[in-house]
C-alpha positions as CSV (number, residue, x, y, z in Angstrom):
1,M,156.5,43.4,133.7
2,G,153.1,42.1,135.3
3,P,149.8,42.2,133.5
4,P,147.6,45.3,134.2
5,D,144.9,45.1,137.0
6,D,141.6,43.8,135.7
7,P,138.8,45.9,137.2
8,A,136.4,43.0,136.4
9,S,138.1,40.6,138.5
10,P,136.7,40.0,142.0
11,P,138.5,41.7,145.0
12,P,140.7,39.8,147.2
13,P,139.2,38.3,150.4
14,A,139.1,40.6,153.1
15,G,141.6,40.3,156.1
16,P,143.2,42.2,158.7
17,P,144.9,45.3,157.7
18,S,148.4,45.6,157.8
19,A,150.0,47.6,160.7
20,A,150.8,50.3,158.2
21,G,147.4,50.5,156.6
22,P,144.6,52.7,157.5
23,P,141.6,51.3,159.3
24,P,138.4,50.3,157.6
25,A,136.0,53.2,157.3
26,P,133.1,53.1,159.8
27,A,129.4,52.4,158.8
28,P,127.2,55.7,158.5
29,G,126.4,57.3,161.8
30,E,129.4,55.2,163.4
31,R,132.4,56.4,165.2
32,R,135.6,54.6,165.5
33,R,136.7,53.4,168.9
34,G,138.9,56.2,170.7
35,E,136.6,59.0,168.7
36,R,134.4,61.2,171.0
37,R,132.2,64.3,170.1
38,R,133.9,67.4,169.1
39,G,135.4,69.4,172.0
40,Q,135.2,66.1,174.3
41,G,138.8,64.9,173.8
42,P,139.9,61.5,173.3
43,E,137.7,58.5,175.3
44,P,139.2,57.3,178.5
45,P,140.6,53.8,178.8
46,P,137.8,51.1,179.8
47,A,139.0,50.8,183.4
48,E,138.8,54.6,183.9
49,R,135.5,54.5,182.3
50,R,134.0,52.1,184.6
51,R,135.2,53.9,187.5
52,Q,133.7,57.1,186.3
53,E,130.3,55.3,185.5
54,R,130.5,53.9,189.3
55,R,130.7,57.5,190.4
56,R,128.0,58.7,188.5
57,P,124.7,56.9,190.0
58,G,121.7,56.8,188.0
59,R,118.8,59.2,188.8
60,V,116.6,56.6,191.0
61,R,119.6,56.0,193.2
62,R,120.6,59.6,193.6
63,W,117.1,61.1,194.3
64,V,115.2,58.3,195.8
65,V,117.3,55.3,197.2
66,R,120.0,57.5,199.0
67,P,117.5,60.2,200.5
68,F,115.4,57.4,201.8
69,V,118.2,55.4,203.4
70,W,119.5,58.7,205.1
71,G,116.0,59.6,206.3
72,L,115.5,56.0,207.7
73,L,118.9,56.4,209.5
74,L,117.8,59.8,211.0
75,V,114.4,58.3,212.2
76,L,116.4,55.3,213.9
77,V,118.7,57.8,215.6
78,L,115.8,60.1,216.7
79,A,113.9,57.2,218.1
80,A,117.1,55.9,219.9
81,A,117.9,59.2,221.5
82,T,114.2,59.4,222.4
83,V,114.3,56.0,224.0
84,L,117.5,56.7,226.1
85,F,116.1,60.1,227.2
86,F,112.9,58.8,228.4
87,S,114.9,55.9,230.1
88,S,117.2,58.2,231.8
89,R,117.2,59.3,235.5
90,F,117.2,62.9,234.4
91,A,113.9,62.4,232.6
92,R,112.1,60.7,235.6
93,E,113.4,63.4,238.0
94,S,112.2,66.4,235.6
95,A,108.8,64.5,235.5
96,A,108.5,64.4,239.3
97,D,109.5,68.0,239.6
98,V,106.8,69.1,237.0
99,L,104.3,66.9,238.7
100,R,105.0,67.8,242.2
101,G,104.7,71.5,241.4
102,E,101.6,71.1,239.4
103,L,99.9,69.4,242.4
104,S,101.1,71.8,244.7
105,D,99.9,74.5,242.6
106,A,96.4,72.8,242.2
107,L,96.1,72.0,245.6
108,G,97.6,74.9,247.5
109,R,99.8,72.7,249.7
110,E,103.4,71.5,249.3
111,V,102.8,67.9,248.0
112,A,105.6,65.5,248.5
113,L,106.5,63.0,245.8
114,G,109.0,60.2,245.9
115,S,109.4,59.4,242.2
116,V,107.9,58.9,238.8
117,D,108.4,56.2,236.5
118,F,106.8,55.5,232.9
119,H,106.8,52.9,230.5
120,L,106.0,54.3,227.0
121,W,107.3,51.7,224.8
122,T,104.1,49.2,224.7
123,F,100.8,49.4,223.2
124,T,99.3,50.5,226.5
125,P,101.7,53.0,228.1
126,T,101.6,53.4,232.0
127,F,102.8,56.0,234.4
128,E,103.8,55.3,238.1
129,V,103.8,57.6,241.0
130,N,105.6,56.6,244.2
131,G,105.5,58.0,247.6
132,L,102.7,60.7,247.2
133,V,101.8,62.7,250.3
134,I,99.3,65.4,250.2
135,P,99.6,67.2,253.8
136,G,96.9,68.6,256.0
137,P,95.9,72.3,256.2
138,A,98.3,72.9,259.2
139,P,102.1,71.8,259.7
140,R,101.3,69.6,262.4
141,D,98.0,68.0,261.0
142,P,97.8,64.4,259.7
143,A,98.3,64.2,255.9
144,V,95.1,63.8,254.0
145,L,96.6,61.2,251.7
146,R,99.5,59.1,251.7
147,L,100.0,56.7,248.9
148,D,102.7,54.1,248.2
149,R,102.1,53.7,244.5
150,A,99.8,54.7,241.8
151,R,99.9,53.1,238.4
152,A,97.9,54.5,235.5
153,R,97.3,52.9,232.1
154,I,96.6,55.2,229.2
155,T,96.2,54.9,225.4
156,W,98.2,56.3,222.6
157,R,95.1,57.3,220.7
158,A,94.0,59.5,223.4
159,L,97.6,61.0,223.6
160,A,97.5,61.6,219.8
161,R,94.4,63.7,220.2
162,R,96.1,65.4,223.2
163,R,94.0,64.0,225.7
164,L,94.8,62.1,228.9
165,Q,92.5,59.1,229.0
166,I,93.0,56.8,231.9
167,E,91.9,53.2,231.3
168,Q,92.8,51.7,234.4
169,L,94.2,53.0,237.6
170,D,95.8,50.9,240.5
171,L,96.3,52.3,243.9
172,E,98.6,50.5,246.4
173,R,98.0,51.1,250.2
174,P,96.3,54.3,250.0
175,R,95.6,56.0,253.5
176,F,93.1,58.9,253.9
177,Y,92.6,61.0,256.7
178,L,89.5,63.2,256.2
179,R,88.1,65.6,259.0
180,F,84.7,67.3,258.9
181,N,84.2,70.0,261.7
182,P,80.9,71.0,263.4
183,D,81.0,74.3,261.5
184,G,81.2,72.5,258.0
185,S,84.7,73.1,257.4
186,N,87.0,70.2,256.6
187,N,90.7,69.4,255.9
188,L,90.5,69.2,252.3
189,P,92.4,71.3,250.1
190,R,90.6,74.3,248.9
191,L,93.3,76.8,247.4
192,R,90.8,79.2,245.7
193,R,88.4,79.7,248.5
194,R,91.2,80.1,251.1
195,Y,93.0,82.5,249.0
196,L,90.0,84.6,248.3
197,E,88.8,84.5,252.0
198,R,92.3,85.7,253.1
199,Q,92.2,88.6,250.4
200,L,88.7,89.7,251.6
201,S,89.7,89.7,255.3
202,S,92.7,92.0,254.4
203,L,90.4,94.2,252.5
204,A,87.9,94.3,255.6
205,A,91.1,95.3,257.7
206,H,91.9,98.1,255.3
207,V,88.4,99.3,255.4
208,E,88.5,99.5,259.2
209,A,91.8,101.7,258.8
210,L,90.1,104.0,256.4
211,G,87.2,104.3,259.0
212,G,89.8,105.4,261.9
213,R,90.9,102.2,263.6
214,R,94.4,102.1,264.2
215,R,96.6,98.9,264.8
216,S,100.4,98.7,265.7
217,F,102.8,98.1,262.8
218,D,103.1,94.4,263.4
219,E,99.4,94.0,263.8
220,E,98.6,95.9,260.9
221,S,101.2,93.9,258.7
222,Q,99.6,90.7,260.0
223,A,96.1,91.7,259.1
224,L,96.9,93.3,255.7
225,Y,99.7,91.1,254.3
226,D,99.6,87.9,256.4
227,A,103.1,88.5,257.7
228,V,105.1,90.1,260.5
229,A,108.7,91.2,259.7
230,P,111.5,90.5,262.2
231,T,112.7,93.3,264.5
232,Y,116.4,94.6,264.7
233,D,117.9,97.1,266.9
234,A,120.4,99.9,266.3
235,A,123.4,97.6,267.3
236,H,122.5,95.3,264.5
237,F,122.8,98.0,261.8
238,Q,125.8,99.5,263.4
239,A,127.8,96.4,263.0
240,I,127.0,96.6,259.4
241,L,127.9,100.2,259.1
242,D,131.2,99.6,260.5
243,R,132.0,97.1,257.6
244,I,130.7,99.7,255.2
245,D,133.0,102.3,256.9
246,R,136.1,100.2,256.3
247,V,135.5,100.2,252.4
248,V,134.3,103.6,251.7
249,P,137.0,106.4,251.1
250,G,137.2,109.9,252.4
251,E,136.7,111.4,255.7
252,G,133.6,112.8,257.7
253,P,130.3,111.2,258.4
254,L,129.5,107.9,256.6
255,A,126.4,108.9,254.9
256,A,128.0,112.1,253.6
257,R,130.8,110.0,252.2
258,I,128.4,107.5,250.6
259,E,126.6,110.4,249.0
260,A,129.6,111.9,247.6
261,Y,131.0,108.8,246.3
262,R,127.7,107.7,244.7
263,R,127.6,111.0,242.8
264,R,130.1,109.5,240.4
265,F,127.5,107.0,239.3
266,V,124.4,109.1,238.6
267,I,123.0,108.6,235.1
268,P,122.8,111.9,233.3
269,P,119.2,113.0,232.6
270,D,119.5,113.1,228.8
271,R,120.9,109.3,228.9
272,V,118.2,108.0,231.4
273,D,116.0,106.7,228.5
274,A,118.6,104.8,226.5
275,V,120.0,103.2,229.6
276,F,116.4,102.0,230.8
277,A,115.7,100.8,227.2
278,A,118.8,98.7,227.2
279,A,118.2,97.4,230.7
280,I,114.6,96.5,229.9
281,A,115.6,94.7,226.5
282,E,118.2,92.6,228.3
283,C,115.9,91.7,231.2
284,R,113.2,90.6,228.9
285,R,115.7,88.6,226.7
286,R,116.8,86.7,229.8
287,T,113.3,86.1,231.2
288,A,111.8,85.0,227.9
289,A,114.4,82.1,227.7
290,H,113.0,80.6,230.9
291,V,109.4,81.7,231.1
292,A,106.7,81.3,228.4
293,L,105.4,84.9,228.3
294,P,102.0,85.4,227.0
295,P,101.7,86.5,223.3
296,G,101.5,90.1,222.7
297,E,102.8,91.2,226.2
298,S,104.3,94.6,226.4
299,F,104.5,97.8,228.4
300,E,105.3,101.4,228.1
301,V,107.7,103.6,230.0
302,A,106.8,107.1,231.3
303,Y,108.8,109.6,233.3
304,V,107.0,111.4,236.1
305,K,107.6,113.7,239.1
306,D,106.3,114.5,242.5
307,K,105.7,111.1,243.6
308,P,106.5,109.1,246.9
309,W,107.8,106.1,245.0
310,S,110.7,105.7,242.7
311,G,108.9,103.4,240.2
312,Y,105.3,102.0,239.7
313,N,103.6,99.5,237.5
314,W,100.2,100.3,236.3
315,Y,98.8,96.9,235.1
316,Q,96.1,97.6,232.2
317,G,95.1,94.4,231.5
318,G,95.4,92.4,228.0
319,F,99.0,91.5,229.2
320,R,100.1,95.2,229.0
321,S,101.4,97.9,231.6
322,L,102.3,101.1,232.3
323,I,105.5,101.7,234.1
324,Q,106.3,105.2,235.5
325,V,109.9,106.2,236.8
326,N,110.1,109.0,239.2
327,T,112.8,111.5,238.2
328,D,112.5,113.8,241.4
329,L,115.9,112.7,242.4
330,P,119.0,111.5,240.7
331,I,118.9,108.0,239.3
332,Y,122.0,105.9,240.0
333,I,123.2,103.3,237.5
334,D,122.2,100.3,239.7
335,R,118.6,101.5,239.6
336,A,118.4,100.8,236.0
337,L,118.4,97.0,236.3
338,D,116.5,97.2,239.7
339,L,113.7,99.0,238.2
340,A,113.8,97.2,234.8
341,G,113.7,93.9,236.5
342,H,111.3,94.7,239.4
343,E,108.5,96.7,237.5
344,G,109.1,94.7,234.2
345,Y,110.8,91.4,233.4
346,P,110.4,89.0,235.6
347,G,108.8,91.4,238.2
348,H,105.4,93.0,238.4
349,H,104.6,93.1,234.6
350,V,105.4,89.4,234.2
351,Y,103.6,88.4,237.3
352,N,100.3,90.2,236.6
353,A,100.4,88.6,233.0
354,L,100.9,85.3,234.0
355,L,98.1,85.5,236.6
356,E,95.8,86.8,234.0
357,Q,96.8,84.1,231.4
358,H,96.9,81.0,233.7
359,L,94.2,82.0,236.5
360,V,91.7,84.5,234.8
361,R,91.6,83.2,231.1
362,E,92.2,79.6,231.5
363,R,90.6,78.8,234.7
364,G,88.0,81.6,234.7
365,W,89.1,83.0,238.1
366,V,87.3,86.3,237.7
367,E,88.3,87.6,241.2
368,L,92.0,87.8,240.0
369,T,90.9,90.7,237.8
370,V,90.8,92.7,240.8
371,Y,94.1,93.5,242.7
372,P,93.7,94.8,246.1
373,L,96.8,96.7,246.9
374,Y,96.8,96.3,250.7
375,S,96.6,92.4,250.6
376,P,98.7,89.4,250.9
377,Q,99.1,89.5,247.1
378,S,101.2,92.4,247.5
379,L,103.9,90.6,249.6
380,I,104.1,88.0,247.1
381,A,104.3,90.5,244.3
382,E,106.8,92.9,245.7
383,G,108.9,89.9,247.1
384,S,109.3,88.0,244.0
385,A,109.9,91.3,241.9
386,N,112.8,92.1,244.2
387,F,114.1,88.4,244.1
388,G,113.7,88.4,240.4
389,V,116.3,90.6,239.8
390,E,118.7,88.2,241.3
391,V,117.2,85.4,239.2
392,V,117.6,87.3,236.1
393,F,121.1,88.5,236.9
394,P,122.7,86.0,238.9
395,G,126.3,86.3,240.6
396,P,128.8,88.5,238.6
397,E,126.6,88.7,235.4
398,R,124.8,91.8,236.7
399,V,128.0,93.8,237.2
400,I,129.4,92.5,233.8
401,F,126.3,93.8,231.9
402,E,126.5,97.1,233.6
403,R,130.0,97.6,232.9
404,Q,130.0,96.4,229.3
405,V,126.6,97.9,228.2
406,L,125.0,100.3,230.8
407,Y,128.1,102.4,231.8
408,P,129.1,103.5,228.3
409,L,125.5,104.1,227.5
410,A,125.5,106.4,230.4
411,A,128.7,107.8,229.6
412,L,130.3,106.9,233.0
413,D,133.7,105.3,233.7
414,P,133.2,101.5,233.9
415,G,136.4,101.2,235.9
416,G,134.7,101.9,239.3
417,A,131.8,99.3,238.4
418,A,133.3,96.4,240.5
419,Q,133.8,98.5,243.6
420,Y,130.5,100.2,243.5
421,D,128.9,96.8,243.0
422,R,130.6,95.7,246.3
423,L,129.3,98.6,248.0
424,Q,125.8,97.9,246.8
425,E,126.0,94.4,248.3
426,L,126.8,96.2,251.5
427,L,124.1,98.6,251.4
428,R,121.5,95.9,250.8
429,D,122.1,94.6,254.2
430,L,120.8,97.8,255.6
431,G,117.4,97.2,253.9
432,Y,115.4,96.4,257.5
433,A,116.5,99.9,258.7
434,G,113.7,101.4,256.7
435,N,111.2,98.9,258.4
436,E,112.5,100.1,261.9
437,A,112.0,103.6,261.0
438,A,108.5,102.9,259.9
439,R,107.7,100.7,262.9
440,G,109.0,103.5,265.3
441,Y,107.3,106.4,263.4
442,L,103.9,104.5,263.0
443,D,103.8,103.2,266.5
444,G,104.5,106.7,267.9
445,K,108.0,105.8,269.4
446,L,109.7,108.2,266.8
447,T,108.9,111.7,265.6
448,R,108.9,112.4,262.2
449,D,112.2,114.3,262.4
450,A,113.6,111.2,264.6
451,A,112.6,108.8,261.8
452,Q,114.2,110.8,259.1
453,A,117.5,111.1,261.0
454,W,117.2,107.1,261.6
455,L,116.9,106.8,258.0
456,V,119.9,108.9,257.3
457,R,122.1,107.4,259.8
458,Y,121.2,103.7,259.6
459,A,119.9,103.4,256.0
460,L,122.5,105.8,254.7
461,M,120.1,107.7,252.8
462,S,120.6,111.4,251.7
463,P,118.2,113.9,253.5
464,E,116.3,114.4,250.4
465,R,115.8,110.4,249.8
466,A,114.9,110.1,253.6
467,A,112.2,112.6,253.4
468,Q,111.0,110.8,250.1
469,R,110.7,107.6,252.0
470,L,108.8,109.2,254.9
471,R,106.3,110.3,252.5
472,F,106.1,106.7,251.1
473,I,105.6,105.4,254.9
474,E,103.0,107.9,255.7
475,T,101.1,106.9,252.4
476,Y,101.4,103.1,252.6
477,R,102.3,102.5,256.0
478,S,103.4,98.8,256.9
479,Y,103.6,98.0,253.1
480,V,107.4,98.5,253.5
481,I,107.8,95.0,254.7
482,N,106.6,93.7,251.3
483,Y,110.0,94.6,249.7
484,N,112.7,93.2,251.9
485,Y,110.8,90.6,254.1
486,G,108.7,89.6,251.0
487,Q,112.1,89.1,249.2
488,D,113.5,86.9,252.0
489,L,110.5,84.6,252.1
490,V,110.4,84.1,248.5
491,R,114.1,83.5,248.3
492,R,113.9,80.9,251.2
493,Y,110.7,79.3,249.7
494,I,112.4,78.8,246.3
495,E,115.8,77.7,247.6
496,A,114.3,75.0,249.9
497,R,112.7,73.5,246.7
498,G,116.2,73.4,245.0
499,G,116.2,76.8,243.2
500,T,119.7,77.8,244.4
501,A,122.1,80.0,242.6
502,D,124.1,77.0,241.4
503,H,120.9,75.5,240.0
504,P,119.6,78.4,237.9
505,E,117.2,76.2,235.7
506,Q,115.5,74.8,238.9
507,R,115.5,78.5,240.3
508,W,113.6,79.8,237.2
509,R,111.1,76.9,237.2
510,E,110.2,77.4,240.9
511,F,110.0,81.2,240.4
512,A,107.8,80.9,237.3
513,R,105.5,78.5,239.4
514,L,105.3,80.8,242.3
515,I,104.3,83.9,240.4
516,S,101.8,81.9,238.3
517,S,99.7,80.6,241.1
518,P,97.8,82.3,244.1
519,R,100.2,81.9,246.9
520,L,99.7,83.3,250.5
521,P,102.6,84.6,252.4
522,S,101.7,82.0,255.0
523,D,102.4,79.4,252.5
524,L,105.9,80.4,252.1
525,R,106.8,79.8,255.8
């Protein structure tokens, strides 16, 4: 039996605890390895802990470094995309189209331009224009200017201030042809003066007509509208009628069958406003996607009776219009988009608003605040308004919108929309029949009854519509050519500049350029 423990004896030297013994107590405020705060569970192994620390970046890296790196990459990508775009053929061709249009509008002549090039990635950017030709006043006149190349050097500082300051301009082989006539006139471009002179000469011709002077139909249209519409005989229209006759069901006279068939597509009177509202909204949406409309532009629609026309735009100024729709006769479903596009977007309302914005307000051309109805301006206005319906609803898009939106609003069966649209296309080929009725009536070759019968037979109008058209002819006389011949002139002019149906963006650009500038019908031919 061993001696008892001596409490006064020193403790044995410290050593590692035995495997079965408890670990030493931790110092105050210290936790043993493997311990975590209450509720956090056991601490992960060292390797896992290091992986977690790598996944939890510090605040500086999270809120400063990473955003900076991603922002820098975005800037580099945008810069590279900008360089690639301005180095592309598309950018140069687009710049050439814009410059060609702007010069043509400013000079009132169709300027020819070979190509445009630019070098922007230097301290002194340069622009080059190649193959510039400014034509003479008449088609066979020598060009006023032929220029092989023009190179302009500008500064970034001026561009940053939205100014174009040319520091150096180099011209290669410029050839000028200037002609000064004994009467003081010359061959230099003078768009504003020429346009105003032609408008005033039309005004003088109209005053002469009010005073009793009578011209033939073609002489009057030339004096007032700077154009003479082509002439067609009865055989021309009969050939079109024969094609229509084969697609219209029923028996009896073709005009009566057409009228009976079209009655199925009359908008009920209590639904006219809703249908027009939808048509106007869609025309505006499509136009605004391609044309920069003036801020605050708008118009009101009013329904009237006892008028010789089906619709009329009264431009009020300040980018506002009043559009009146005549409800004397039934309104067919196709007239909704016709009137919405012709009187509103992109027709008369847009035409007048853009002239006020670009010519009256921006250039100070106060003479454009007066619109003489019996003038060349009306041919451009009516022709572009008619063609504008094709621009805003190209190809099958029109009948698709009518079938899906307008037919249900009008409570009409959309099943016949496609066939009705095909018939309307054929009927449009008869548009010049109204011109021939007016020409024969106003020239004294047709009596009033004979002119009305012509409209019934060759324009396929009901007797009521033919009577209304005669009222229009008696009121406005040769003005009738502005709709169909004006539309054909505008279409040919725009398509000759690449604005074909298969190039809708170019078509919109040329259309907007035309209705924003003071053009004469003789400029379109």
